[in-house]
N, C-alpha and C positions, 0 to 999 in steps of 0.2 A: 504495499497499500503506500511504500515511499513514492516521490515523486523523482522523477528522472532530473538531470540537469536543466535549466535553462537561465536565458537571461532574460532579466525583468525590465522595463522600461514602463518608465509614469510619465509621459507627454503633458504637458497642463494646457495644450493650445489645442485647437482642431485642425490647425496647421500643422503642428508638432505629429499630431495621431497618425494624418493622413500621409504625412512624410514617411512616416516610420512604416506604415503597411502598405506603400507602394513599394520602398526597398526593402523591403525584408521580404514580401512575397508569401509565398505557403510556406516557411520557415515557421512564419507565425499566428499567432490565434488571439484573439482579443478578447482581453478579462472586465468581464464587466461585473455580475454578480459571481459567477463562477458557481453556482451549485450544480450545473452540469458539466462545464469543462473540468473542473478540478478531479470531482468522480472519473472523468473520462483518463484523464491523465494518472490517476492513482491505478486505472485498471489497466494502462499502458494498452486502451484502445487509439490514444492519442499520442504523440511523443517530440509537441513543438519545440524546436528551438530554442523559441522567442515568446514572451509574453508582452503584450503590450494592454497596460491597465488602461481606459479610459474613463474612470472613474472622476479624474482630477480634470477633467472636462468640464466647465461649467456650465458650456452652452448645448449639451448634449444633456443636462438634467433639467424637472420640473415640469409644471402643467400649467400653461395658460389659455386664456378663455378671451374671446371678440365676439359683441353679439352680433349676429349673421353672418362671420363666418364660421366660426369653433372652434376645439381645442386645438392646441399644439403640445405634444405630450412628447418630451426627449427622451431619445432613447436607452438613457441610463436612469431613468426613473424607476425606482423600486416599486414593486411590488404593493409591501405595505402603506407606500406613497397615494396609491390608486387607491386602494381599499379602503383608507381616514381621509380623503378628499371631499370637501364640503360638496368642490363642483362637479367631481365627477358623481357622487351619489345622486347629486339635482339633475344633473343635465343628462347623463349617459349610465341610467341603474343599471342596466345588465353588465357593463364592465364592472360597476364599484360590486356588485355581486361575485362575478367570475373572482375577485383582485382577493376577494375574503375567502375563499375555497380553494385556494392556492398553495398545497402541502402546509408547513406549520410556521407558527410565529416566526420562527427563528429562520427556515426558508424563504418567509415574506420581506421579511428585512433585508435581505441580501438578495433576491433574485434582481431582475429586471425584466422590464416591459419589453423591451429590445432583443433579451437575450433569451425571452418564453418564444418568439415569433423565429428568432435567427437558428433557432435549435429545432424545430418546426416538427416536432411531436405530434402525430393525430389526435392525443390527447391533450393538448395543451389548452388552456384556461381560456386564455386571454384571447388567442388567436379569435375564437368564435365569436365572442359579443363585438369586438373590434370589427369584424368582418362584415357583421349583422348592423352595424353601425354608418358605415361606407366609407372607415379607415381605408387614407393612404400611406404610405411608406416615403420618408424621402432617403435616397441614397445618394451618398457624397462621395470624393473621392478630388483630387489634384486637378483633375479636370473638369470640375463640375458638379451639377445634382439632376436628377431626373427623378421622377415619382413614377409609382404604380399603384390601381389596387394592393390592399393585402390578400386577397384572395389570389393576385396572380403572385405575388412576390413567394409565396410557400407555392412550392414547385412537386411536392413528395414528401415521404418519410424522411424528415433528417435531411431535406434538400431544399433550399432556396435561390434565390437568381441574384446574390450580388456576384458581381462581375471582380477581374482580381482588381485590387487596388480600393475597391469600394467598402464601405461600412454603412451598416443604418444608422441614422442620426437621429431623428426625430418622425412622428406619425402625425398626421392631420385628420381631425375627426370633425366633421359638418358639425356645423349647428343643424339642430332638428324642427323641424316646420311646427306648428302648432298644432294640438292633439295628435300629439306623438310619445308613444312610452315603448319601452325596452324592458325586455326580462331573459334571464339568465337560471338555470338549472343543470344539474347532473346528477346521473346515478351510478352508485358505485356498490363493491360486493358488502361495502360496511360503512358505518358513519363516521369512518375517519381518515387520516391523513393516506391516500392512497391514487393510484390513478383511473381516470375516469374510462368507465364500462360504455358510456354515450355522455353527450353533453350536447347542449343546445342553446342559441340565443336566438329570440325572436326580437324585430325592430316595424313596430303596428303604428301606422296613420290613419286616421279615420276623417271623413268628410265635415262638412258645417254641420251635419243633421245629425253625426253623433252615433252611427250605424253604420255609413256605409264604408267599407274597408277605400281607403284612399290610394295606399301604398304600402306596402310589406316585404319585407328579408327576415328568412329564415336558416338560420345555418346551421350544421350537425357537427360536431365532433366525434371523434375516434368511431365513425362508420367509414372512413374512405382513408386514404392517403394525406388526403390534405382537407381544411375545411370545407365540407359539400354546402353548396349554396344552392338551396330548394329552386328550382323554376316549376315547378307542380304547383307546390300549395300559393306563390301569389298568384299563377296565372289561373286559379280556381277559385280565389277570395278574392282579387280588388276589381270595384265594381257592383260589389253586392253586400247585402246588408248581411253584418253578420247575427247568425244564429245559431243554435245548439247543430239542427242538422246539418248546416256548411260547416263547423267545427268538428263533425265526426268523420266528413268527407277529406278535409284537409289532414287529419291525421293519420286516415288511411293513406292517402297520396304521399308522407312525409314517410310514413313505414316503408311505401313501395319503392321510395326512390332510394334509401339509403342504400351502401354498398358494403354493408358492415362483415368481418371475417371474424372465424372462431378462435379464440385462444385463452388463455388462462385465465383473464378477467369475466368471459361471457362470451357466449356462441352468438353465433351470429343471428339465429333464429329468436334469442333472446332480445339481443340489440334491436333488433327490427318491431318487435313487442314495445319494447323499452322508448324509442323513437316516436310511435302515436301516443305513448303517455304523455310525453313530454311536451309533445308537439298540443294535445288537447290544453294539456292545463297553463303552460306558456302564452297560447294565443287567448285564452280566457282570461289570465290572470294581466296582459298588457291590457287586452279590451276594456277589462274593467277599470284598470287605472288609470288612461284614456277619459273614461266615463264621469272618472271622479275630478277633472282636473276644472 
């Protein structure tokens, strides 16, 4: 469980960080929270010659918000900061819920929102609500910046779209329209710190009449190699009045759309059933929340 020898770098500015990333290339790994990276190094899965600690770069940290535009979340923002942020709880409730379910208190204090997406575990907690909320990532390098939707950034199991010399520096989360609500939940084998068998987030907007679905995003985690954005459920629900009959159809559509596997945490059949349960629950909770506003 001892770490192999490596050279440690602690840049103080974004420019210094990007220069190091460009010059060291695949010999280096970025250290943010380290909750996944250091375990992989102890297991000898990764043996980087250099670690670039980006925690001292101030512009990669924190949460800001501008009405009409939305939130900017720095990639090294700790999961605990998301969990306890009044802004996140008020504006992006699904993300607040997911942050509170990630690991233990100790892990949430160390782990970062950027690392959770870059590691790209199919069962990761925060990518699911971030995708449901329409988040984009900003990828930076010495050549400049580019943006892409988070669902395109995560390309598969432990895979992402970072090019050589790039790092994820921040998330852009759009302001939500009136009469919107988001919700997140998960199911695992036990009510304790564990990897999700299934997780899900929804972001629902209704028309001024308070009943007709105007817009909807439903995103499933741990049922595909990356966050699965439903196309069937929005197609079924948008433009229709929300009622129990429609809710049951949506739950069934989500279950049929899921692409789970069987593993140590759950069978594919069980996961499909869970998807229907979560879809029914979260759509109803989000709809009730919108009507209370």
